[in-house]
N, C-alpha and C positions, 0 to 999 in steps of 0.2 A: 982781286975783284969785292968792288965795294959792294956795301949794304943798301940796300934800296935807299935805305930814310938816308943816311948820307948820298945821295942821288937827287934828293927830292928838295935837301936841305942847300945844295950848291945852286947859285943864284943863277945860273947858266941854266938849269933843268928846272926849275923851279916853277913856273906856269905848266907843266903838264899834270899838276897832278888839280889845279883848277880848269885845263882848258877840256871844255867838254867834247873834241874833237878825239881826246886819247880816252876818254872813259870805255867801257866795254857794252856792248848792247844789252839791255836788258832781256831779259826770258821769254818774256811778252811778246813783248816788239819783233823778237830774232826771227819768227816764223810770221810768212804769210798767212793769213787766210782767206778758205778756199769754201764756198758756200754748199750747197746741199748738193747742186747741179754738178759740181765737178767730184764728187765722190767719191765714184766710181773708178776713180784710179789709183783708192787704193790699193782696190782687190780683183779689179778685173786685169784678165790675162793679154791684152794688150799692151799694157802699161809697163810689164813685168819683162826683163832684162837680166838674165844670168850674165853675169861678168868673170872672166877665170881670170883676167891680168888687171892689172892698174896703169897708168897712164905710162909708169916707168919699168914696166915690163916682170915685174913683181904676181906672183901668184895670187890670189885673192878668192875669197869664195863668198858675193854676197851681190844683193840684186838693185835693181834700180829702184823698187820699191822703200828700200829701206832709204836713200835717200829722200824722197820723195817724204818721206815718213820725218827726216830731219830737218827738211826746208819748208814743209808744209803743214798747218794743222785748218781744221775744220772750225770755220768758224762759230760760237759758241751759241749763239745767237740761233743758227741754223740748225746746229746738233741738237740742240731743245727741242725745237721745232719739227725736226725730225722724227722725235723719240715719239714728239705726241699724237705723228701724222701716220708713224708705223701702228701705235698702240690703234689707232681708230681703223687704221685699214684689216688689222688683225677680225678685231669684232665685225667689221662688217665682212668678211671671209664666211665667220664661224654665223652669222644670221642668215646668208645666202645658204650657206651647206643645211642650216636647219630647214629654209622655206622650201629649198627643194626636196631635203629629205621628207618633208611633208607630202607637196606636191605630188611625190612619185608614189606614196604611199593611197593617195587616192586616186591615181590614176587606174 
């Protein structure tokens, strides 16, 4: 078998190295970006299926959640926002608990 360099130096196949149709897709563009509305599909039980065999009948042990993580990613702008939203949400809960605690002590 010929090495990769010999193949690319051959005139018949030299355009493959320059043609963007044959380039590998960058990692950043490979996954579809999902916004925060759909982030529940990564951890919700409704989206989780357990496979016992693959499409050729061989035994496997993986779930559909692994496939979701393989093809989808949370968009970075939304994940940053969701992180700050969750922090604000926990602060509000703490304030409500403190307010309820004071109100119960007064009555």
